[in-house]
C-alpha positions in Angstrom: 8.8 -21.5 5.2 11.2 -18.7 6.0 9.8 -15.2 6.3 11.4 -14.3 3.0 11.6 -16.2 -0.2 13.6 -15.3 -3.3 11.6 -15.3 -6.5 13.1 -17.6 -9.2 15.3 -15.9 -11.8 15.6 -12.8 -9.6 17.3 -11.5 -6.5 14.0 -10.3 -5.1 13.6 -11.6 -1.6 9.9 -11.2 -0.7 7.4 -11.9 2.0 5.2 -15.0 1.5 2.2 -12.7 1.1 2.2 -10.1 -1.7 -0.1 -7.3 -0.6 -2.6 -6.3 -3.3 -2.9 -2.5 -3.8 -6.1 -2.6 -5.8 -8.1 -1.3 -2.8 -5.9 1.7 -2.2 -7.7 4.8 -3.4 -10.9 2.8 -3.9 -12.5 1.1 -0.9 -9.6 2.2 1.3 -8.8 5.9 1.5 -5.4 7.3 2.1 -5.4 7.0 5.9 -6.8 3.5 5.8 -4.3 2.5 3.2 -1.4 3.9 5.2 -2.6 1.9 8.2 -2.8 -1.3 6.3 0.6 -0.7 4.7 2.1 0.0 8.2 0.6 -3.2 9.6 1.9 -5.3 6.7 5.4 -4.0 7.2 5.1 -4.6 11.0 4.6 -8.3 10.1 7.7 -8.3 7.9 5.9 -7.6 4.7 7.8 -6.0 1.8 6.1 -7.0 -1.5 3.3 -4.7 -2.8 1.4 -5.2 -6.0 -0.3 -2.3 -7.9 -1.1 -1.1 -11.4 -1.4 2.1 -13.3 -5.1 1.5 -13.8 -5.9 1.0 -10.1 -8.5 2.4 -9.4 -9.6 4.1 -12.5 -13.0 2.5 -12.1 -13.9 4.4 -8.9 -15.9 7.7 -9.3 -13.5 10.6 -9.5 -10.4 8.6 -10.2 -8.3 8.7 -13.3 -5.8 5.9 -12.6 -2.5 5.9 -10.8 -4.6 6.4 -7.6 -3.1 3.3 -5.8 0.4 4.0 -7.0 0.1 7.6 -5.7 -0.9 6.4 -2.3 1.9 3.9 -2.2 4.4 6.5 -3.3 3.2 9.0 -0.7 3.5 6.2 2.0 7.0 5.2 1.0 8.1 8.8 0.9 6.6 9.4 4.4 8.2 6.3 5.8 11.5 6.6 3.9 11.5 2.9 3.1 11.6 2.7 -0.7 14.8 0.6 -0.7 13.2 -1.9 1.7 10.1 -2.5 -0.5 9.6 -4.7 -3.6 7.1 -2.8 -5.8 5.3 -4.4 -8.7 3.1 -2.4 -11.1 1.6 -2.9 -14.5 0.9 -1.4 -17.9 -1.7 -2.0 -20.7 -5.1 -1.6 -19.1 -5.3 2.1 -18.1 -7.8 3.7 -20.6 -5.4 6.6 -21.3 -2.4 4.3 -21.7 -3.8 1.1 -23.4 -1.8 -1.7 -24.9 1.8 -2.8 -25.2 3.1 -0.7 -28.0 6.7 0.5 -27.6 5.7 4.1 -27.3 3.0 3.3 -24.7 5.3 1.2 -22.5 7.9 4.0 -22.6 5.4 6.6 -21.5 3.6 4.4 -19.0 6.7 3.5 -17.0 7.5 7.1 -16.6 4.0 7.9 -15.5 4.1 5.1 -12.9 7.5 6.1 -11.6 6.2 9.6 -11.1 3.1 8.4 -9.2 5.2 6.1 -7.1 7.8 8.8 -6.4 10.6 6.5 -7.3 13.2 6.0 -10.0 12.7 2.3 -10.5 10.1 -0.5 -10.3 11.2 -4.0 -9.1 8.7 -5.9 -11.1 6.8 -4.5 -14.2 3.9 -6.5 -15.6 2.2 -6.5 -19.0 -1.2 -6.3 -17.4 -2.8 -8.2 -20.2 -1.8 -9.6 -23.6 -2.0 -7.2 -26.6 -2.7 -9.2 -29.8 -2.5 -6.0 -31.8 1.2 -5.4 -31.0 3.9 -7.9 -32.1 5.6 -9.6 -29.1 8.9 -8.5 -30.5 7.9 -4.9 -30.2 6.6 -5.2 -26.7 9.5 -7.2 -25.4 12.1 -5.0 -26.9 10.3 -2.0 -25.2 10.3 -3.9 -21.9 14.0 -4.7 -22.5 14.7 -0.9 -22.9 13.1 -0.2 -19.5 15.3 -2.8 -17.9 18.5 -1.6 -19.5 17.7 2.0 -18.5 17.4 0.9 -14.9 13.8 2.0 -14.6 12.7 -1.7 -14.2 14.5 -4.5 -12.5 12.4 -7.5 -13.9 9.5 -7.9 -16.1 6.5 -10.2 -15.9 3.2 -11.1 -17.5 -0.4 -11.1 -16.3 -3.5 -12.6 -17.9 -1.6 -14.4 -20.6 -2.5 -17.7 -22.1 0.0 -20.6 -21.9 0.6 -20.4 -25.6 1.3 -16.6 -25.6 3.4 -16.9 -22.5 5.6 -19.6 -24.1 5.8 -17.5 -27.3 6.9 -14.4 -25.4 9.6 -16.4 -23.5 10.9 -17.7 -26.9 11.0 -14.2 -28.4 13.1 -13.0 -25.5 15.4 -16.0 -25.8 15.9 -15.5 -29.6 16.5 -11.8 -29.3 18.4 -11.7 -26.0 15.7 -9.4 -24.5 14.8 -9.3 -20.8 12.4 -12.2 -20.2 9.3 -12.6 -18.1 10.2 -14.0 -14.7 6.6 -14.4 -13.4 3.0 -14.8 -14.3 0.1 -13.3 -12.5 -3.2 -14.9 -13.4 -6.3 -15.8 -11.5 -6.0 -19.0 -9.4 -7.7 -20.1 -6.1 -9.2 -23.1 -4.5 -12.6 -22.6 -6.2 -11.3 -21.5 -9.6 -8.4 -23.7 -10.4 -8.5 -23.8 -14.2 -7.3 -22.8 -16.7 -4.3 -21.8 -14.5 -3.7 -25.3 -13.1 -4.2 -27.2 -16.3 -2.5 -24.9 -18.8 -0.4 -22.2 -17.2 1.2 -24.1 -14.3 3.0 -26.6 -16.5 4.7 -23.7 -18.4 5.6 -22.0 -15.1 7.2 -25.1 -13.7 9.1 -26.0 -17.0 10.4 -22.5 -17.4 11.3 -22.0 -13.7 9.0 -18.9 -13.3 7.1 -17.6 -10.4 3.3 -18.0 -10.2 2.0 -15.0 -8.3 -1.8 -15.5 -8.5 -4.4 -12.8 -8.0 -7.9 -13.4 -6.5 -6.3 -16.0 -4.2 -9.3 -15.5 -1.9 -11.8 -15.7 -4.8 -12.9 -12.0 -4.3 -13.4 -12.6 -0.6 -15.4 -15.8 -0.8 -12.6 -17.8 0.7 -12.5 -15.6 3.8 -15.6 -17.4 5.0 -17.8 -14.4 5.3 -20.1 -15.5 2.5 -22.4 -18.2 3.8 -25.7 -19.7 2.6 -28.5 -17.3 3.3 -26.2 -14.5 4.5 -26.2 -11.1 2.7 -22.9 -9.3 2.7 -22.5 -5.5 2.1 -19.4 -5.4 0.0 -18.2 -3.8 -3.2 -17.1 -7.3 -4.2 -20.3 -9.2 -3.3 -21.5 -9.4 -6.8 -18.4 -11.1 -7.9 -18.8 -14.2 -5.8 -22.2 -15.4 -6.8 -20.7 -18.2 -9.0 -19.1 -19.7 -5.9 -22.2 -19.6 -3.8 -23.3 -23.2 -4.2 -23.0 -26.5 -2.4 -19.5 -27.1 -3.9 -18.2 -23.7 -2.9 -19.6 -23.9 0.6 -18.1 -27.3 1.1 -14.7 -25.8 0.4 -15.3 -23.1 2.9 -16.4 -25.6 5.5 -13.2 -27.6 5.0 -11.1 -24.5 5.3 -12.9 -23.6 8.5 -12.2 -27.0 10.1 -8.5 -26.8 9.2 -8.3 -23.2 10.4 -9.5 -24.3 13.8 -6.8 -26.9 14.0 -4.2 -24.3 13.3 -5.7 -21.5 15.3 -5.7 -19.4 12.1 -8.2 -17.6 9.9 -10.0 -19.3 7.0 -8.3 -16.9 4.6 -4.8 -17.8 5.8 -5.6 -21.5 5.1 -6.8 -20.8 1.6 -3.6 -18.8 1.0 -1.5 -21.6 2.5 -3.0 -24.1 0.1 -1.9 -21.8 -2.8 1.6 -21.5 -1.5 1.9 -25.2 -1.4 1.2 -25.6 -5.1 4.4 -26.4 -7.1 4.1 -23.5 -9.5 3.3 -20.8 -6.9 5.9 -18.5 -5.3 3.6 -16.2 -3.3 -0.1 -15.3 -3.6 -1.6 -11.8 -3.7 -4.3 -10.7 -1.3 -5.6 -7.3 -0.4 -6.9 -5.8 2.8 -9.1 -2.7 3.2 -8.6 -2.6 6.9 -5.9 -3.6 9.5 -8.3 -6.2 10.8 -8.5 -7.8 7.3 -4.7 -7.6 7.0 -4.4 -9.6 10.3 -6.6 -12.3 8.7 -4.4 -12.8 5.7 -0.8 -12.2 6.8 -0.2 -15.2 9.0 1.8 -17.9 7.1 0.5 -21.4 7.9 2.0 -24.7 6.9 -0.5 -27.4 6.0 0.0 -31.1 6.3 -0.1 -33.4 3.2 -3.4 -34.8 4.5 -4.9 -31.3 4.7 -3.6 -30.3 1.3 -5.0 -33.5 -0.3 -8.4 -32.9 1.3 -8.6 -29.4 0.0 -7.4 -30.4 -3.4 -10.0 -33.1 -3.6 -13.0 -30.8 -3.1 -12.8 -29.1 -6.5 -10.8 -29.4 -9.7 
């Protein structure tokens, strides 16, 4: 795999790892975030994923915290034109949903926080059943035609709603979703694999999955009988069983063969899936970044072994 890949239906050439910005302004402060971003760029990285609601959940935050840090960093480094920035609308409590008025206001809020005049990839962060698809997609189309957004995408959509949205764009000649960002990883493969992936492949979209490391479980730090002090520890309990640990054991053996981290092998498996363009993973520290940024190529035998452990 070359260092950069072009996302289907776009001219966005991106690194094979999309760096998740959900930790910036939450478990990583400004200085830590800058260090991670600098390390990512040093490895050739250029694709950063954030959202307006990151990290509203943290005490004292109001949203746009991650965007603001990324914006400050790009201004300080003078590298906006070299970065591919993705952000999202719909889940910030002060800007909920996908009404036309909300999308119009939300993109301006995000551009201000990011200190830029355009976003490369703008996601509907979740489906909004209360707003007609025609209204949302026309509003997204306006953001593209105005130059504020280069491409649009969907996150947390069902296969049926994704297909319906693509059809609405076709019928009305609106800008169309070019990517889908749903949860997908080695220990949580469905409904993405069974329902979403066929649509992604048929429509020629990019699968850009989040939680590619299963909230940190697939880094190998969670082992039977080991207590981990992490803000994400509570989110991995459903994986902490014989089946989950068998996946980690297999990843560990393959990692040793490649002289790589367990996390990089889990991400390599994702990249090899036919519907996936690039996975998203976040890093709170430079050390964590080093664990995820190496691009590994797995053999067919290794891929088959990993795929056989859980479906």
